[in-house]
N, C-alpha and C positions, 0 to 999 in steps of 0.2 A: 750326664751333662754337668759341667762345672757351673757353680754360681759365680756371677761376675759382680764385683764391687769396686768402688774407687779405692777405699782404704780399709785395712784390717788392723786392729790393735790386738796383740797377743798378750793377755793377762789383765785381770780386773782387780789389781791391787791399787795402791795409791798412785803409782806411776801411770799405769794404763788408763785409769779413770781421769787423771789430770789431762792426759793427751785427749781423751774423749771430750772433756769439758771444752777445750779450745777448738777441737774439730766441730763440735756442736755450735759453738759461738760463731764459727766461720761458715755454718750451714754446709759442711762438707759431709757427703755420704760416707758412712763408716759403720762398722760393727766391732764390738769388743768380744773376743772369744776367751772364755775362762774354763779351765779344766775341771774346776770344782764349783764353789760358790764365790760370790763377790768377797774379796779379802781372804781367799782360801789359805794363804800362807799363815796369816794370823790365826786362823781356825785350827789348822792341822799340824802346825809346827811350833806351837807354844804350849807351855805347861799351864795347868789350871790356875795356879796362883800368880801368874804373870801380871805385872803392871808395867805400862809403858814407862821407860826410865827418862823420858823428857817431859817437862811440865805440859799441862793441857794447853797453855797459850801457844805452844809450838805447833798445835794442830791448825795449820794454815794452808790447807789444800785450796787451790784457786776457787774463789767464790763461796767458800764454805769454812770460814775462819771460826774458831771457837768463840762462843758468845755466852758461856755459862757463868756461874757465880763463883767457881773455884779455879781460876786460871793457873794458880800456882800448885794445884794438886796434881795427882798422877792417875791416869785412867786405868782401871782394871781391864782385863782382856775383853769381857763382854761389852763394856762401854766403848772400847776402841773399835770393835767389830761393828757396833751400831753406828759409830761415827762414819766409818767407811761405807756402810750400807746406805746411810742417810745422804752421803755425798752423791752416790749413784742416783738415788731417787730425786735429788734436788734439781737435776737437769735432765732427768729421764734418759740416762745413759743407755744406749742400745746394746745391752750385755746379753750374750747367749751363754748361760751357765751349762756346765757338764759337757763342754766341747773341748777335747784335747787336740792340739796341733801336733802331729807326729812327724811332719816334714815340711820344709820350705825350700823351694828351688826356683831358679829363673824360669819364666815362661813368657816368650815374646818381649813386649816392652814393659812387662811387670813381673809378677811372681805367682806361683802355684802353691797353695797351702793344702796339704793333705791332712784332713781332720777326722775325728771319730764321727762327725756328722756329714761327711762328704767332702768333695773337692771345692775349693774356692779360688778363683783367679782375682788378683787385686793389682792395681797399678802401684799402690803404696802399702808398705807394711811397717808398723811400729812395734818393735819387740820390747815388751814390758813384762817379761817372764820372771823377773826377780833378780836381785843382785847376785845371789849365789844359789845354785841348784844341786850341786853334787858334794856330799860330805867328803871332807879330807880323809884319806886312808888312815886306818889305825896304825899303831906302832908295830914293828916287826914282831912276829910271834904271838900276836893277840889271839889268833885262832886256837892256840894251845891252851888258853885259860878256860877250859871247859867246865871248871868247877864253879864258875861265877856267871851271873847274868850280865850280859854286855848290851848296852843301848847307846845309840847316838842321842844327844840331848834333844834332837828334833822329835824323837819318839817318847821322851819322858813326859809324864803328865802330873804325877803326884808322888809323895813319899811312899804311900801305901801300895803303889804299883810294884815296888821293889821287895825282894825277900827280906826278912829280918836280918839285921847285921850291919856292918860297916860298909861304907861306900868310898871308892876311889874315883874322884872326878878328875879327868884329864883335860886340862886347858883352863886358863885363868882369864879368859875374855869375859864378855858380858854374860853369856849363858852359864858358863862354868862357875863364875863367882856367885851369881844370883841363885843358882840351883844349890850350890854348896851351902849358901846361907839358909835356904829353905830346909834342906836336910838337917843342918845343924839345929835349927829351931825345933824340928820334929823329934829331936832326941837322938839322931843318928851320930855315930862316930864317923867323922869325915876326914879323908886325906885329900888334899888338893895338889895336883901336879901343876906347877907353875911354869909358864912359858915366858915369853918376852913381851907380853902385852903391857903397855903403860896404863896408868889409871888417872882419874880425875877425883878431886873431892866433890861431894854433893853440893856443898855451899861454900861460899867464901865472901867475907866482908859484907854480910847482910843480904846477898842475892844468890839465887841458884846459879850453878856454874854455867848452865846454858845461856843465861843472860849475859855473862861476861864473854863467853866465846863468840856470841853474836856481836856484842857491842865493840869488842876489840878487833873484829874482822877475822878472827881465827877460822870460823866456819865458812867464811867467804874466800879462803885461800883456794887458789886454782891449781889444777893438776900439774901445770908446768912448773910449779914451785916445789914439787916433790923431788927428793934427791935421786930417785931411780924409779923406773916403772914398777918394780916389785913392791914398792911402798904402798901401792893401791890395795894390796892384799893384806895389809896390816890390820890387826883386830881393832875394834872400837873400844876405847877405854871404858871399863866397867864402873857403873854406879847403879843404884837401885831406886825404883819408884815405889817399892813396898813400904808400908807403915809410914806414909807421909814423905818418903824419900830419905835415903841415908847413904853414907859411904858403903862401898862393897868391893874392896880390893884385898889382895892376899894379906897384907900387913893387918888390916882391920879384922879379917876373918881369923888370922892366927891369934890375935889378942882375945878372941871369943871362943877359942877351943879347937879350931880347925888345925890339923897338922899339915904343914907345908912340906912338900917334897919337890925334887927337881923335875926336869923334863924326862918323860919315859923314853928310855933307850931301847929296851927290849923286854919282852915277856916270854918266859919259859915255864909253862904249866902254872904253878902257883907262885913262881918267883918273878918279881918285877924289878928290873934294874933301872937306875936313874943316871942321867948325865950329871956331872959336877957343875957347880956354878949357880946354885940356888940364890945365895946371898948377893951375888953379882947382878942377877936379874932383878932382885928387889931393890938394890941400890940404884939401878938404872931407872926403875919406876919412881923411886923417890926423887931422882934428879929431874925427871920429866915434870913431876908435880911442881917442884921448886921453880923450874923455868917458866911454867905456866903462871904461877902466882906472881912471879917477878914481873911478867908482862902485864898482868892485870893491875898490879900496884903502879907500874909506870903509866898505864892508861888513866887510872884514877887521878894521879898527880897531874898529868898533862892536861886533863880535862877540867881540873879543879872540882871534882865531884865530892859530894858530902857522903862518904861511906864510912861505916864503923871500922875501927882498927881490927886487924886480924886477931883471932883467938890464939892464945898460946896452946901448943899441943898438950893434951892431957894424958896420952898413952906413951910410955917409953918405947922406943924402937929397940927391939931385941934382935941380935944377929941370929940368922937361921942356919944351923949346920947342915951340911949335905947328908942325905941318906943314900947309901950306895945301893942297898937292896931291901926289898920288902917281901915278906912271905904272906900272901893273901890269907892262907888258912890260919896261921898263927895269930894274925892281926884281926881275925874275925870279919874280913872283908868278903862280902857275898855279891857285890855288884860293882861293875865298872861303868861309869858314864863317860862317853867320849864327847867332850866339848871342844874338839879340835878344829871346828869351823867348817866352812864350805869353800868350794871353788866354782867358777862359772862352768856352764855346760851348754854349748851351742852345737852339739853333735847332730842335732836334728835339722840344722841349717846347711844345705848343700851349696855352700859358697865359701870362698877364701875370706873369712871374716875375723879370725882371731890371731893373736900374737903368741909368743912362746909360752906365756903364762895362761893361755886359754882365754884371755881378755878380749872383748870385742874391740876391733880397731875402728875408731870413730873420732870425730871432732865435735864435741858438745852434742853428741847423739846422732850426728850426720855421718853415715858410712860412705865408703867409696862406691857403693852400688846405688845408682840412682833410684830413689823412692824407698830405700831401706833405712830405717832409723832404729835407734836403741835409746831407751830412757830407764831411769830408776837404778842405775849402778852407783855404788860408792865411787866417789871421785870421777863421775862422768865428766864433770867440769869443775865442780867445787867440792870442798870437804862435806858440805851439807846436801849434796845432790840426791842422796837416797832418803833423806829425812822428810818428815811431813812438812817442815818449814822450808824445804829447799827444792823438792822434786818439781814443783809447779814452774819454776823458772826455766828449767831445761825442757819441760814438756811444751811450754809456750814457744821456746826457740825452735824446737823440732817442727811443730805445727806451722809456724810461720814459714820455715824453709819449705815444707811440704806444699803449702798453698802457693808460694811464689814460683814453684817449678811448673805450675799450671795444672 
């Protein structure tokens, strides 16, 4: 016999717990199902040396804002996990750990969830299973590179996990650049395959870049301001929270010994071929930074703020030539880390829910299926929708809609 509940939240990360916080405040019967432990993605898909790359003051989950003594510092992984666990404890979130939802389908006026703990019927379901669940496929021919260890960055934990030798990191978003930096510091020879991800400076005119992106309204930009739906899948600009926080983009890494190469076109055994246009990608990243800094300068002037002048660049920008081909064996490369990102995966939901990119069709978390909601996605409604300082706004909106439907 199926268990019957009013509302089920799928996922006990920051999005699911935020929804649970508001459901609890409305005295709404619900349960949160988590396939692993609370904050499982932080536990199982981050490397040991990971630090959150947004300052501690951005830890603003509803009712559990950061109140420590180092708001401008950056939380290491263990501290971040404790923050999420403490959030669940703070309002006694009804979380069932170790319960995997394998299917969701319509049932009567609500939904049937098939789980590893049995069937549950619910009038409402809030899907908070993460912004991305399925790794983007590797480059063509990757399976032929049998002489090297290949890992997706979600499976990377530490430099010692890899065999001795050089590393090719494919992807220059947050994970790719930060892991390339860690490997560089460990003494590895690192090649970084650069895509089209833009980047931020860590600090500008006396403040962390997150301060300026919030103050100027950049993080509050809404999804309708994007040039095309595909832009929702763009990578997040890389910066680092390690060592007190610093820049961590391809130009910065190149100046510190990382060799930059273009996008991987194909792999054939030990031979890796690259697309042309490396310098064009870097110039595009430079232009993104300059546009951002110009917007910040304009905001400072318009508001009459007392901010220090911008520092003059200390590192010369060097043009990066294209590399057509790389032989893994002759370069001493023994590992390839795929930092090529993730895509959504709602294959377990037996409903017409997604668009051509696999993205959940919804309006600020409200789908066309009565009682079915989504929270925690990048650009769910705003640029900050998946961040610790933004997810609560969407969760509150979803719960308000859920309650108002009766």
